[in-house]
py3Dmol code that shows the C-alpha trace and the ligand (Angstrom):
import py3Dmol

protein = """\
ATOM      1  CA  MET A   1      65.413 -39.431-215.129  1.00  0.00           C
ATOM      2  CA  ILE A   2      67.613 -41.007-212.460  1.00  0.00           C
ATOM      3  CA  PRO A   3      67.319 -44.587-211.141  1.00  0.00           C
ATOM      4  CA  LEU A   4      65.905 -44.571-207.619  1.00  0.00           C
ATOM      5  CA  ARG A   5      68.741 -46.907-206.647  1.00  0.00           C
ATOM      6  CA  ASP A   6      71.318 -44.179-207.460  1.00  0.00           C
ATOM      7  CA  ILE A   7      69.524 -41.638-205.251  1.00  0.00           C
ATOM      8  CA  CYS A   8      69.362 -44.176-202.410  1.00  0.00           C
ATOM      9  CA  GLU A   9      73.108 -44.815-202.786  1.00  0.00           C
ATOM     10  CA  PHE A  10      73.854 -41.098-202.617  1.00  0.00           C
ATOM     11  CA  LEU A  11      71.675 -40.687-199.515  1.00  0.00           C
ATOM     12  CA  ASP A  12      73.383 -43.667-197.881  1.00  0.00           C
ATOM     13  CA  THR A  13      76.768 -42.039-198.541  1.00  0.00           C
ATOM     14  CA  PHE A  14      75.602 -38.695-197.173  1.00  0.00           C
ATOM     15  CA  ALA A  15      73.851 -40.202-194.120  1.00  0.00           C
ATOM     16  CA  PRO A  16      75.140 -43.793-193.733  1.00  0.00           C
ATOM     17  CA  LEU A  17      72.249 -46.050-192.724  1.00  0.00           C
ATOM     18  CA  GLU A  18      74.552 -48.230-190.618  1.00  0.00           C
ATOM     19  CA  THR A  19      74.847 -45.308-188.188  1.00  0.00           C
ATOM     20  CA  ALA A  20      71.076 -45.158-187.529  1.00  0.00           C
ATOM     21  CA  GLU A  21      69.884 -46.116-184.041  1.00  0.00           C
ATOM     22  CA  ASP A  22      68.949 -49.805-183.582  1.00  0.00           C
ATOM     23  CA  TRP A  23      65.270 -49.023-182.958  1.00  0.00           C
ATOM     24  CA  ASP A  24      64.951 -46.936-186.110  1.00  0.00           C
ATOM     25  CA  ASN A  25      63.459 -47.821-189.503  1.00  0.00           C
ATOM     26  CA  VAL A  26      65.532 -46.193-192.225  1.00  0.00           C
ATOM     27  CA  GLY A  27      66.354 -46.369-195.930  1.00  0.00           C
ATOM     28  CA  LEU A  28      64.007 -47.117-198.816  1.00  0.00           C
ATOM     29  CA  LEU A  29      60.702 -47.920-197.096  1.00  0.00           C
ATOM     30  CA  VAL A  30      58.309 -47.814-200.080  1.00  0.00           C
ATOM     31  CA  GLY A  31      59.063 -48.371-203.758  1.00  0.00           C
ATOM     32  CA  ASP A  32      61.003 -50.191-206.445  1.00  0.00           C
ATOM     33  CA  PRO A  33      64.720 -49.312-206.529  1.00  0.00           C
ATOM     34  CA  ASP A  34      64.770 -49.986-210.297  1.00  0.00           C
ATOM     35  CA  ARG A  35      62.197 -47.323-211.147  1.00  0.00           C
ATOM     36  CA  MET A  36      63.229 -44.012-212.692  1.00  0.00           C
ATOM     37  CA  VAL A  37      62.771 -40.750-210.781  1.00  0.00           C
ATOM     38  CA  ALA A  38      62.341 -37.205-212.083  1.00  0.00           C
ATOM     39  CA  ARG A  39      60.696 -35.307-209.213  1.00  0.00           C
ATOM     40  CA  VAL A  40      61.746 -35.455-205.551  1.00  0.00           C
ATOM     41  CA  MET A  41      60.213 -33.744-202.542  1.00  0.00           C
ATOM     42  CA  THR A  42      61.884 -33.644-199.137  1.00  0.00           C
ATOM     43  CA  CYS A  43      59.839 -33.170-195.979  1.00  0.00           C
ATOM     44  CA  LEU A  44      60.083 -33.628-192.253  1.00  0.00           C
ATOM     45  CA  THR A  45      57.103 -35.986-191.968  1.00  0.00           C
ATOM     46  CA  VAL A  46      54.694 -37.873-194.209  1.00  0.00           C
ATOM     47  CA  THR A  47      51.371 -36.264-193.319  1.00  0.00           C
ATOM     48  CA  SER A  48      48.077 -35.756-195.086  1.00  0.00           C
ATOM     49  CA  ASP A  49      49.355 -32.333-196.267  1.00  0.00           C
ATOM     50  CA  SER A  50      52.697 -33.591-197.572  1.00  0.00           C
ATOM     51  CA  VAL A  51      51.075 -36.598-199.273  1.00  0.00           C
ATOM     52  CA  THR A  52      48.521 -34.349-201.000  1.00  0.00           C
ATOM     53  CA  GLU A  53      51.323 -32.086-202.230  1.00  0.00           C
ATOM     54  CA  ALA A  54      53.346 -35.084-203.458  1.00  0.00           C
ATOM     55  CA  VAL A  55      50.403 -36.583-205.349  1.00  0.00           C
ATOM     56  CA  GLU A  56      49.237 -33.266-206.862  1.00  0.00           C
ATOM     57  CA  ASP A  57      52.768 -32.302-207.905  1.00  0.00           C
ATOM     58  CA  ALA A  58      53.534 -35.729-209.436  1.00  0.00           C
ATOM     59  CA  VAL A  59      56.383 -36.551-207.070  1.00  0.00           C
ATOM     60  CA  ASP A  60      58.225 -39.834-207.732  1.00  0.00           C
ATOM     61  CA  LEU A  61      60.135 -39.919-204.455  1.00  0.00           C
ATOM     62  CA  ILE A  62      59.534 -38.410-201.014  1.00  0.00           C
ATOM     63  CA  VAL A  63      62.626 -38.146-198.827  1.00  0.00           C
ATOM     64  CA  SER A  64      60.999 -37.846-195.414  1.00  0.00           C
ATOM     65  CA  HIS A  65      63.198 -37.344-192.378  1.00  0.00           C
ATOM     66  CA  HIS A  66      60.749 -39.252-190.148  1.00  0.00           C
ATOM     67  CA  PRO A  67      60.106 -42.830-191.324  1.00  0.00           C
ATOM     68  CA  MET A  68      56.826 -43.911-192.933  1.00  0.00           C
ATOM     69  CA  PRO A  69      56.038 -46.607-191.994  1.00  0.00           C
ATOM     70  CA  PHE A  70      57.785 -46.480-188.638  1.00  0.00           C
ATOM     71  CA  HIS A  71      55.981 -49.230-186.694  1.00  0.00           C
ATOM     72  CA  PRO A  72      55.336 -52.633-188.328  1.00  0.00           C
ATOM     73  CA  LEU A  73      51.915 -52.813-190.025  1.00  0.00           C
ATOM     74  CA  ARG A  74      49.704 -55.907-190.067  1.00  0.00           C
ATOM     75  CA  ARG A  75      47.174 -54.511-192.530  1.00  0.00           C
ATOM     76  CA  LEU A  76      47.007 -51.797-195.183  1.00  0.00           C
ATOM     77  CA  THR A  77      43.551 -50.266-194.862  1.00  0.00           C
ATOM     78  CA  THR A  78      42.206 -46.733-194.757  1.00  0.00           C
ATOM     79  CA  GLU A  79      41.193 -47.048-191.092  1.00  0.00           C
ATOM     80  CA  LYS A  80      44.455 -45.918-189.473  1.00  0.00           C
ATOM     81  CA  THR A  81      46.486 -42.863-190.453  1.00  0.00           C
ATOM     82  CA  PRO A  82      49.821 -44.504-191.399  1.00  0.00           C
ATOM     83  CA  SER A  83      48.249 -47.172-193.608  1.00  0.00           C
ATOM     84  CA  ARG A  84      45.821 -44.656-195.152  1.00  0.00           C
ATOM     85  CA  LEU A  85      48.720 -42.385-196.132  1.00  0.00           C
ATOM     86  CA  LEU A  86      50.752 -45.341-197.399  1.00  0.00           C
ATOM     87  CA  LEU A  87      47.846 -46.524-199.571  1.00  0.00           C
ATOM     88  CA  ARG A  88      47.584 -43.062-201.149  1.00  0.00           C
ATOM     89  CA  LEU A  89      51.331 -43.032-201.860  1.00  0.00           C
ATOM     90  CA  ILE A  90      51.355 -46.547-203.307  1.00  0.00           C
ATOM     91  CA  ARG A  91      48.352 -45.824-205.540  1.00  0.00           C
ATOM     92  CA  ALA A  92      50.129 -42.733-206.874  1.00  0.00           C
ATOM     93  CA  ASP A  93      53.414 -44.665-207.281  1.00  0.00           C
ATOM     94  CA  VAL A  94      55.343 -42.421-204.882  1.00  0.00           C
ATOM     95  CA  ALA A  95      58.417 -43.973-203.242  1.00  0.00           C
ATOM     96  CA  VAL A  96      59.524 -43.097-199.696  1.00  0.00           C
ATOM     97  CA  TYR A  97      63.064 -42.953-198.323  1.00  0.00           C
ATOM     98  CA  SER A  98      63.785 -41.983-194.694  1.00  0.00           C
ATOM     99  CA  PRO A  99      67.277 -41.281-193.335  1.00  0.00           C
ATOM    100  CA  HIS A 100      66.066 -40.257-189.816  1.00  0.00           C
ATOM    101  CA  THR A 101      68.674 -40.923-187.091  1.00  0.00           C
ATOM    102  CA  ALA A 102      71.350 -41.524-189.748  1.00  0.00           C
ATOM    103  CA  PHE A 103      70.701 -37.931-190.890  1.00  0.00           C
ATOM    104  CA  ASP A 104      70.658 -36.662-187.282  1.00  0.00           C
ATOM    105  CA  SER A 105      74.151 -38.062-186.724  1.00  0.00           C
ATOM    106  CA  ALA A 106      75.795 -37.683-190.174  1.00  0.00           C
ATOM    107  CA  ALA A 107      79.009 -35.687-190.606  1.00  0.00           C
ATOM    108  CA  HIS A 108      76.973 -32.948-192.337  1.00  0.00           C
ATOM    109  CA  GLY A 109      73.678 -33.957-190.744  1.00  0.00           C
ATOM    110  CA  ILE A 110      71.152 -32.094-188.646  1.00  0.00           C
ATOM    111  CA  ASN A 111      73.078 -31.916-185.382  1.00  0.00           C
ATOM    112  CA  GLN A 112      76.268 -30.776-187.084  1.00  0.00           C
ATOM    113  CA  GLN A 113      74.255 -28.099-188.911  1.00  0.00           C
ATOM    114  CA  LEU A 114      72.755 -26.965-185.592  1.00  0.00           C
ATOM    115  CA  ALA A 115      76.239 -26.851-184.047  1.00  0.00           C
ATOM    116  CA  ASP A 116      77.509 -24.810-187.013  1.00  0.00           C
ATOM    117  CA  GLY A 117      74.470 -22.524-186.858  1.00  0.00           C
ATOM    118  CA  LEU A 118      75.242 -21.709-183.213  1.00  0.00           C
ATOM    119  CA  GLY A 119      78.923 -21.167-184.017  1.00  0.00           C
ATOM    120  CA  LEU A 120      80.220 -24.113-181.968  1.00  0.00           C
ATOM    121  CA  THR A 121      83.869 -24.950-182.611  1.00  0.00           C
ATOM    122  CA  ASN A 122      85.407 -28.431-182.587  1.00  0.00           C
ATOM    123  CA  ALA A 123      81.993 -30.084-182.281  1.00  0.00           C
ATOM    124  CA  LEU A 124      82.183 -33.742-181.235  1.00  0.00           C
ATOM    125  CA  PRO A 125      79.492 -36.428-180.962  1.00  0.00           C
ATOM    126  CA  LEU A 126      77.760 -36.361-177.588  1.00  0.00           C
ATOM    127  CA  VAL A 127      77.155 -40.122-177.423  1.00  0.00           C
ATOM    128  CA  VAL A 128      79.688 -42.254-179.303  1.00  0.00           C
ATOM    129  CA  GLN A 129      78.336 -45.587-180.602  1.00  0.00           C
ATOM    130  CA  ASP A 130      81.664 -47.290-181.326  1.00  0.00           C
ATOM    131  CA  PRO A 131      84.753 -46.290-179.303  1.00  0.00           C
ATOM    132  CA  GLN A 132      86.854 -47.209-182.374  1.00  0.00           C
ATOM    133  CA  ARG A 133      85.158 -44.363-184.269  1.00  0.00           C
ATOM    134  CA  PRO A 134      84.905 -41.414-181.865  1.00  0.00           C
ATOM    135  CA  GLU A 135      84.032 -39.056-184.735  1.00  0.00           C
ATOM    136  CA  GLN A 136      80.706 -40.893-185.177  1.00  0.00           C
ATOM    137  CA  GLY A 137      77.742 -40.738-182.829  1.00  0.00           C
ATOM    138  CA  SER A 138      74.564 -39.003-181.729  1.00  0.00           C
ATOM    139  CA  GLY A 139      74.167 -35.325-180.863  1.00  0.00           C
ATOM    140  CA  ARG A 140      77.045 -32.858-180.824  1.00  0.00           C
ATOM    141  CA  TYR A 141      78.754 -30.636-178.281  1.00  0.00           C
ATOM    142  CA  GLY A 142      81.274 -27.887-178.662  1.00  0.00           C
ATOM    143  CA  LEU A 143      82.439 -24.491-177.454  1.00  0.00           C
ATOM    144  CA  LEU A 144      81.221 -21.016-178.324  1.00  0.00           C
ATOM    145  CA  GLN A 145      84.023 -18.600-179.245  1.00  0.00           C
ATOM    146  CA  ARG A 146      83.339 -16.766-175.991  1.00  0.00           C
ATOM    147  CA  PRO A 147      80.791 -17.117-173.169  1.00  0.00           C
ATOM    148  CA  ILE A 148      77.404 -15.480-173.740  1.00  0.00           C
ATOM    149  CA  LYS A 149      74.298 -15.155-171.616  1.00  0.00           C
ATOM    150  CA  LEU A 150      71.769 -17.974-171.899  1.00  0.00           C
ATOM    151  CA  ALA A 151      69.140 -15.466-173.072  1.00  0.00           C
ATOM    152  CA  ASP A 152      71.466 -14.296-175.879  1.00  0.00           C
ATOM    153  CA  LEU A 153      72.134 -17.875-176.976  1.00  0.00           C
ATOM    154  CA  ALA A 154      68.355 -18.360-177.136  1.00  0.00           C
ATOM    155  CA  GLN A 155      68.142 -15.334-179.463  1.00  0.00           C
ATOM    156  CA  GLU A 156      70.949 -16.715-181.657  1.00  0.00           C
ATOM    157  CA  LEU A 157      69.061 -20.001-181.985  1.00  0.00           C
ATOM    158  CA  ARG A 158      65.795 -18.190-182.686  1.00  0.00           C
ATOM    159  CA  ARG A 159      67.418 -16.220-185.500  1.00  0.00           C
ATOM    160  CA  PHE A 160      69.162 -19.274-186.978  1.00  0.00           C
ATOM    161  CA  LEU A 161      65.931 -21.284-187.069  1.00  0.00           C
ATOM    162  CA  GLY A 162      63.772 -18.334-188.136  1.00  0.00           C
ATOM    163  CA  ILE A 163      61.169 -18.903-185.425  1.00  0.00           C
ATOM    164  CA  ALA A 164      58.988 -16.559-183.380  1.00  0.00           C
ATOM    165  CA  GLY A 165      59.986 -17.880-179.966  1.00  0.00           C
ATOM    166  CA  LEU A 166      61.225 -20.816-177.922  1.00  0.00           C
ATOM    167  CA  HIS A 167      61.068 -22.251-174.426  1.00  0.00           C
ATOM    168  CA  VAL A 168      64.049 -21.690-172.145  1.00  0.00           C
ATOM    169  CA  VAL A 169      64.940 -23.392-168.843  1.00  0.00           C
ATOM    170  CA  GLY A 170      67.628 -21.910-166.600  1.00  0.00           C
ATOM    171  CA  ASP A 171      69.040 -18.581-165.436  1.00  0.00           C
ATOM    172  CA  ARG A 172      68.763 -16.221-168.409  1.00  0.00           C
ATOM    173  CA  ASN A 173      71.716 -14.094-167.207  1.00  0.00           C
ATOM    174  CA  ARG A 174      74.091 -16.990-166.677  1.00  0.00           C
ATOM    175  CA  ASP A 175      77.141 -17.094-168.961  1.00  0.00           C
ATOM    176  CA  VAL A 176      77.258 -20.279-171.024  1.00  0.00           C
ATOM    177  CA  ARG A 177      79.939 -21.574-173.339  1.00  0.00           C
ATOM    178  CA  ARG A 178      79.945 -25.376-173.694  1.00  0.00           C
ATOM    179  CA  ILE A 179      76.789 -26.290-175.590  1.00  0.00           C
ATOM    180  CA  ALA A 180      75.197 -29.637-176.560  1.00  0.00           C
ATOM    181  CA  VAL A 181      72.708 -30.044-179.415  1.00  0.00           C
ATOM    182  CA  ALA A 182      70.388 -32.969-180.156  1.00  0.00           C
ATOM    183  CA  CYS A 183      67.557 -32.398-182.641  1.00  0.00           C
ATOM    184  CA  GLY A 184      64.010 -33.699-182.215  1.00  0.00           C
ATOM    185  CA  ALA A 185      62.861 -35.095-178.867  1.00  0.00           C
ATOM    186  CA  ALA A 186      66.146 -35.814-177.105  1.00  0.00           C
ATOM    187  CA  GLY A 187      65.779 -35.006-173.417  1.00  0.00           C
ATOM    188  CA  GLN A 188      67.640 -38.248-172.705  1.00  0.00           C
ATOM    189  CA  PHE A 189      70.797 -36.391-173.812  1.00  0.00           C
ATOM    190  CA  LEU A 190      70.652 -34.104-170.767  1.00  0.00           C
ATOM    191  CA  GLU A 191      72.695 -36.490-168.629  1.00  0.00           C
ATOM    192  CA  PRO A 192      75.451 -37.166-171.206  1.00  0.00           C
ATOM    193  CA  ALA A 193      75.603 -33.415-171.883  1.00  0.00           C
ATOM    194  CA  GLY A 194      76.131 -32.773-168.173  1.00  0.00           C
ATOM    195  CA  GLN A 195      78.780 -35.499-168.039  1.00  0.00           C
ATOM    196  CA  VAL A 196      80.926 -33.748-170.648  1.00  0.00           C
ATOM    197  CA  GLY A 197      80.560 -30.441-168.798  1.00  0.00           C
ATOM    198  CA  CYS A 198      77.971 -28.723-170.995  1.00  0.00           C
ATOM    199  CA  ASP A 199      76.160 -25.660-169.648  1.00  0.00           C
ATOM    200  CA  VAL A 200      73.212 -26.048-172.016  1.00  0.00           C
ATOM    201  CA  LEU A 201      71.375 -28.693-174.033  1.00  0.00           C
ATOM    202  CA  VAL A 202      69.533 -27.583-177.152  1.00  0.00           C
ATOM    203  CA  THR A 203      66.833 -30.059-178.176  1.00  0.00           C
ATOM    204  CA  GLY A 204      63.536 -29.702-180.002  1.00  0.00           C
ATOM    205  CA  GLU A 205      61.191 -30.746-177.210  1.00  0.00           C
ATOM    206  CA  THR A 206      61.217 -32.624-173.928  1.00  0.00           C
ATOM    207  CA  THR A 207      59.106 -33.420-170.871  1.00  0.00           C
ATOM    208  CA  PHE A 208      58.292 -31.196-167.890  1.00  0.00           C
ATOM    209  CA  HIS A 209      60.297 -33.512-165.648  1.00  0.00           C
ATOM    210  CA  THR A 210      63.372 -33.235-167.842  1.00  0.00           C
ATOM    211  CA  CYS A 211      63.032 -29.439-167.540  1.00  0.00           C
ATOM    212  CA  LEU A 212      62.985 -29.799-163.734  1.00  0.00           C
ATOM    213  CA  GLU A 213      65.993 -32.129-163.902  1.00  0.00           C
ATOM    214  CA  ALA A 214      67.920 -29.527-165.942  1.00  0.00           C
ATOM    215  CA  GLU A 215      67.155 -26.959-163.211  1.00  0.00           C
ATOM    216  CA  ALA A 216      68.296 -29.408-160.540  1.00  0.00           C
ATOM    217  CA  LEU A 217      71.575 -29.984-162.418  1.00  0.00           C
ATOM    218  CA  GLY A 218      72.092 -26.245-162.921  1.00  0.00           C
ATOM    219  CA  MET A 219      71.933 -26.657-166.697  1.00  0.00           C
ATOM    220  CA  GLY A 220      70.104 -24.615-169.307  1.00  0.00           C
ATOM    221  CA  LEU A 221      67.689 -26.050-171.862  1.00  0.00           C
ATOM    222  CA  LEU A 222      66.668 -24.413-175.134  1.00  0.00           C
ATOM    223  CA  LEU A 223      63.539 -25.945-176.659  1.00  0.00           C
ATOM    224  CA  PRO A 224      62.686 -24.470-180.081  1.00  0.00           C
ATOM    225  CA  GLY A 225      60.135 -27.209-180.870  1.00  0.00           C
ATOM    226  CA  HIS A 226      60.583 -30.555-182.607  1.00  0.00           C
ATOM    227  CA  TYR A 227      59.590 -29.175-186.014  1.00  0.00           C
ATOM    228  CA  ALA A 228      61.905 -26.154-185.937  1.00  0.00           C
ATOM    229  CA  SER A 229      64.848 -28.201-184.681  1.00  0.00           C
ATOM    230  CA  GLU A 230      64.772 -30.386-187.817  1.00  0.00           C
ATOM    231  CA  ARG A 231      62.738 -28.817-190.617  1.00  0.00           C
ATOM    232  CA  PHE A 232      65.522 -26.444-191.774  1.00  0.00           C
ATOM    233  CA  ALA A 233      67.658 -29.492-192.548  1.00  0.00           C
ATOM    234  CA  VAL A 234      65.203 -31.016-195.041  1.00  0.00           C
ATOM    235  CA  GLU A 235      65.520 -27.708-196.911  1.00  0.00           C
ATOM    236  CA  THR A 236      69.312 -28.013-197.060  1.00  0.00           C
ATOM    237  CA  LEU A 237      68.916 -31.697-197.988  1.00  0.00           C
ATOM    238  CA  ALA A 238      66.799 -30.689-201.001  1.00  0.00           C
ATOM    239  CA  GLU A 239      69.637 -28.353-202.090  1.00  0.00           C
ATOM    240  CA  ARG A 240      72.197 -31.148-201.740  1.00  0.00           C
ATOM    241  CA  LEU A 241      70.096 -33.526-203.823  1.00  0.00           C
ATOM    242  CA  ALA A 242      69.634 -30.864-206.506  1.00  0.00           C
ATOM    243  CA  ASP A 243      73.409 -30.208-206.568  1.00  0.00           C
ATOM    244  CA  ARG A 244      74.230 -33.901-206.867  1.00  0.00           C
ATOM    245  CA  PHE A 245      71.502 -34.678-209.453  1.00  0.00           C
ATOM    246  CA  PRO A 246      71.006 -31.542-211.584  1.00  0.00           C
ATOM    247  CA  LYS A 247      68.504 -33.397-213.811  1.00  0.00           C
ATOM    248  CA  LEU A 248      66.089 -33.900-210.912  1.00  0.00           C
ATOM    249  CA  VAL A 249      63.425 -31.388-209.907  1.00  0.00           C
ATOM    250  CA  VAL A 250      63.820 -31.207-206.116  1.00  0.00           C
ATOM    251  CA  TRP A 251      62.081 -29.099-203.495  1.00  0.00           C
ATOM    252  CA  ALA A 252      61.298 -29.148-199.789  1.00  0.00           C
ATOM    253  CA  SER A 253      57.578 -29.544-199.092  1.00  0.00           C
ATOM    254  CA  ARG A 254      55.818 -26.188-199.273  1.00  0.00           C
ATOM    255  CA  GLN A 255      52.669 -27.450-197.557  1.00  0.00           C
ATOM    256  CA  GLU A 256      53.940 -29.051-194.378  1.00  0.00           C
ATOM    257  CA  LYS A 257      53.877 -26.912-191.290  1.00  0.00           C
ATOM    258  CA  ASP A 258      54.391 -27.104-187.560  1.00  0.00           C
ATOM    259  CA  PRO A 259      51.181 -28.397-185.969  1.00  0.00           C
ATOM    260  CA  LEU A 260      51.993 -26.174-182.963  1.00  0.00           C
ATOM    261  CA  PHE A 261      51.688 -22.412-183.211  1.00  0.00           C
ATOM    262  CA  TRP A 262      51.778 -19.513-180.778  1.00  0.00           C
ATOM    263  CA  ALA A 263      48.320 -18.180-179.932  1.00  0.00           C
ATOM    264  CA  ASN A 264      49.512 -14.586-180.461  1.00  0.00           C
ATOM    265  CA  GLU A 265      50.352 -15.471-184.096  1.00  0.00           C
ATOM    266  CA  VAL A 266      46.716 -16.279-184.933  1.00  0.00           C
TER     267      VAL A 266
END
"""
ligand_1 = """\
1
ZN
Zn 62.299 -35.732 -185.323
"""
view = py3Dmol.view(width=600, height=400)
view.addModel(protein, "pdb")
view.setStyle({"model": 0}, {"cartoon": {"style": "trace"}})
view.addModel(ligand_1, "xyz")
view.setStyle({"model": 1}, {"stick": {}})
view.zoomTo()
view.show()
């Protein structure tokens, strides 16, 4: 058994909470830091499926990328989804820790892993928070070893994420080399990506109008879906936790799934 406090400290070292965005809600969100933990489950999101798995498999701690709770709550009743899920977790004595945007931006966090997965060299933060620390910030951008066609980059991303397909905006035959990545829903990174000369922004999902704006700017967009752009990283996070705390039983949720699916997969 490991004190919850020690796991929180490790997570804060791996994905420093001070680097989370101001609007975010990160760290230990449910639970007693002095309790002892034996079983940990990572997941992308606290949902009915992941809560059921946690309760049935006697999890002590959920490390959920997306925060739960995220918005402030004025009552804990079963009438709304977040409070209903929180009540189930509290009754079963399951703690919740969320690294969210700290994990997006960490040195070995989601965006760096995406950059590595695409083979980007010398990846730098796309939006730097503190000019004194240019190595820290949101998103990443870097160079491919050599230019490739946008359609081929889409295939590379599809293979890396292990997904059936993805949305692409832009000229499929255009050679691209300078690539920006920003996991989740990060269409707002299109402009900064253009400002540093990127040919393409990879983000999980964005709006129709951001897709049109990318076309207008002559940039490509790769949109693998919010889930696919982040879920792989909760699997690597489970491995890191297991390496650091060999006495823990750690796994990435086996029940959570992308709520979106392709109709031809039915
Ligand atoms: Zn997300």
